[in-house]
N, C-alpha and C positions, 0 to 999 in steps of 0.2 A: 647555379650549377654546384653540384656536390664535389668537394675535394677528394681526389683519389685516396689520400691517406686516411680520410674519414671512412670511406667505403672499405678500405683494407681492415681497419680496426673493427668495424661492425661485423665484417665477415669472420674475422678471427674469433670474436666473442660468440657469434651464432654457431659456427661449426664446432667450437670447443664444447658447447652444450649439447651437441649432437654426436658425440663420440669420436671426435677428430682432434688431433694435435696439429696445430698450424703455426708456422713461423713466418715472420716477415723477412724477406731476403733483401738486405740492404746492399745495394750495388752502387758502384761509382768510383770516382777517383777524387782524391783531395791532396793538395800540395802541403807538405809538412814544413815545419819551421826551418829544417835544414835544406830545403829546396827540392828534396826528392818527392816523387809522387807515390802515394799509397793507393793501391788498387785492391778491391775486395777479393779479387781472384775468381769470382763467378763469371761464367761465360756471358758474352754480350747477348742480350735478349732473354736472359733468365727471368722467369716469372716473379712477380711481386711476393707471392705467397707460396709456401710449399709445406708439406707435412705428410701425415698418414691417417688413414681411417683405422681406428683401433679394432673394429670388428674383424677385419681380414688382413690388416697390415698394408693395404694397397696405398701406394704413394699418390699424393695429390699435388698438382701444380696449377696455380691460378694466376692468370694475368688480369689485373684489375684496371678497368677503364671507367671514366665517368661517362656521362650521357653523350658527350661529343668526342671522346677519346678514340684514337685509331691506332692500330698496331704499326710499329715501325718495321722496317725490313728485317732487322735482326730478330725481332720478336716473332715475325712470321716464319723465319728460318728455324727458330727454336721449336715452334709449334709443329712444323713439318717433321723435324727430327724426333721429338718426343712422342708423337702420335704413332710411331712404329713399335712402341713398347706397351706392355700391359699396365699402364698407369692411368690415372684420371687427370685429364688436362682440359682446361677451358678458359675462356675469356668471360669474366663476370663484371657486370655493371651495378650489381646490387646484391644484398643478402639473399634475396629470393633466387637469383641466378645461381649463387653458390650452393644453396641448399638443394636445388634441383640437380646440380652437377654431381653432388656426392651421393644422392639417393638412388 
């Protein structure tokens, strides 16, 4: 089974060569040395990758899953929210899925 971070990296490289700028959205919490929690500030369910298509400036949001991965409830909620806007959103399990999404 392919690790999701490897699929993310492969997608970033492939889409970059196809006229897109794609960033990895690091999300989560970590406990700091002083005992306080640091939160990235992105909303729960925010996709793994985001960026834009240079040809028209259209925003891209990609949730990356491996062959067996499933969307969590907060990821489904984000998908429902973002799909009401004129952006590109999709769940991709491979580079081929991501290329299809942006074309």
